[in-house]
C-alpha positions in Angstrom: 315.3 185.6 100.0 313.5 187.8 97.7 309.9 188.7 98.5 307.2 188.1 95.7 306.7 191.9 95.4 310.3 192.3 94.6 310.4 189.5 92.1 307.6 190.8 90.3 308.6 194.3 90.2 309.9 195.7 86.7 313.8 196.6 86.8 314.0 200.0 85.5 317.6 199.4 84.9 317.3 196.5 82.7 313.9 196.7 81.3 312.8 199.4 78.8 310.1 201.8 80.4 307.7 202.9 77.4 307.0 207.0 77.6 303.2 207.5 76.8 303.1 210.8 78.0 301.8 209.9 81.7 304.6 211.9 83.5 307.4 210.2 85.6 307.5 206.4 85.9 306.9 205.0 89.3 306.9 201.3 89.5 305.6 198.2 87.5 305.0 194.4 87.7 304.9 191.9 85.6 304.0 188.0 85.6 306.5 186.6 83.6 308.4 185.5 86.7 305.5 183.6 88.3 306.8 180.9 90.1 306.6 177.2 89.0 306.1 174.9 91.6 309.3 172.5 91.4 308.6 170.3 94.7 306.4 167.9 92.4 309.5 167.0 90.3 310.9 165.3 93.2 308.3 162.9 93.9 308.2 161.8 90.4 311.7 161.0 90.0 311.7 157.9 91.8 309.7 155.0 89.6 309.6 154.4 85.8 306.2 155.9 85.6 307.5 158.9 87.4 310.1 159.5 84.4 307.2 159.5 81.8 304.9 161.9 84.2 308.1 164.1 84.6 308.7 164.3 81.0 304.7 165.3 80.4 305.2 168.0 83.2 308.3 169.5 81.7 306.3 169.7 78.3 303.6 171.5 80.1 305.9 173.6 81.8 307.6 174.7 78.6 304.3 174.8 76.8 302.9 177.3 79.6 305.7 179.8 78.9 304.7 180.2 75.0 300.9 180.1 75.6 300.1 181.6 78.8 298.8 185.3 78.9 301.5 188.2 79.7 300.7 191.2 81.6 302.9 194.0 82.2 301.5 197.1 84.1 303.4 200.4 84.4 302.6 202.9 86.8 303.3 206.5 86.5 302.6 209.9 88.2 299.5 210.6 86.0 298.2 207.2 85.2 299.0 203.6 83.8 300.0 201.4 81.0 298.5 198.1 81.0 300.0 195.9 78.3 298.5 192.3 77.8 299.3 189.5 75.1 296.9 186.8 74.8 297.1 183.0 74.4 296.5 183.7 70.6 299.2 186.4 70.2 296.7 189.3 70.2 298.7 192.3 71.7 296.5 195.3 73.6 297.8 198.0 75.5 295.5 200.4 77.3 296.6 203.7 78.6 294.4 205.1 81.5 295.1 208.8 83.2 293.8 208.9 86.7 291.8 212.1 85.9 289.8 209.9 83.4 288.6 207.3 86.2 285.4 207.6 87.9 285.7 204.7 90.0 287.6 201.5 90.3 286.1 197.9 91.3 287.8 195.0 92.9 285.9 191.9 93.2 287.7 189.0 95.0 286.1 185.6 95.2 287.9 183.1 97.2 287.6 179.5 95.7 287.2 176.7 98.0 286.7 173.1 97.2 284.7 170.5 99.5 285.4 166.9 99.0 284.4 164.4 101.4 283.3 167.0 104.0 287.1 168.7 103.8 287.5 172.1 102.7 290.3 173.0 100.8 291.5 176.4 99.6 291.9 176.7 95.7 292.6 180.2 94.6 291.1 183.5 94.6 289.5 184.9 91.5 289.8 188.9 91.1 287.6 190.8 88.7 289.4 194.3 88.2 287.2 197.1 86.6 288.2 200.8 85.8 285.2 202.9 85.1 285.4 206.1 83.4 282.9 209.0 83.2 281.0 207.6 80.2 282.1 203.6 79.7 284.2 200.8 81.4 288.2 201.7 80.4 289.6 198.4 81.5 288.3 195.1 82.6 290.6 192.3 83.6 290.1 188.8 85.4 293.0 187.0 87.0 293.4 184.8 89.8 296.1 184.4 92.6 297.0 181.5 95.0 297.3 183.1 98.4 295.5 180.8 101.2 296.0 183.4 104.2 296.0 186.7 102.3 299.8 187.6 103.0 300.4 190.8 101.1 303.8 189.5 100.5 302.5 186.5 98.3 300.2 188.3 95.9 300.7 187.8 91.9 302.1 190.5 89.9 298.8 191.6 88.6 297.3 191.9 92.3 300.3 194.1 93.0 299.6 196.4 90.3 295.9 196.4 91.0 296.8 197.4 94.7 299.1 200.1 93.5 296.8 201.5 90.9 294.0 201.8 93.5 295.9 203.2 96.2 297.5 205.9 93.8 294.1 206.9 92.5 292.4 206.9 95.9 295.3 209.3 97.1 294.8 211.6 94.1 291.0 211.6 94.5 291.2 212.7 98.2 293.2 215.7 97.5 290.9 216.8 94.4 293.3 216.5 91.4 
């Protein structure tokens, strides 16, 4: 079974990699292949009301592919490209070189619901910011569901954020 990191990784042989002048392409991640929980369908197949709910869930599933945010992150030797397509079809791409970065901040907040005294993990919200010498270069908010913080079960954007932070930290320590 493929790990979540392999599933989110961009395939160099199948996907086109843009050349934005950042050097050799290293790795990239996209969230187009984030899993949909199919287990709920089997419980809804039994009763007649389940068929109606099944049709509604299938419609929601199909619409989620059309109207969800699409993010692709390309990581290179000298920087990275963060490409986004929003719910309304607005496309943005941000090219950032590692030598333009002064600091990277990643704030993670675990969301816990308490119902009748029972705590239940909901998701982890991430606020990822890349600060430049003068201003904020990139600000992205996303979430992932990973109750035990297993490194193999992060979302594609979390993998990309971790790789960006590791590469920038390694280059910062060498004094690039």
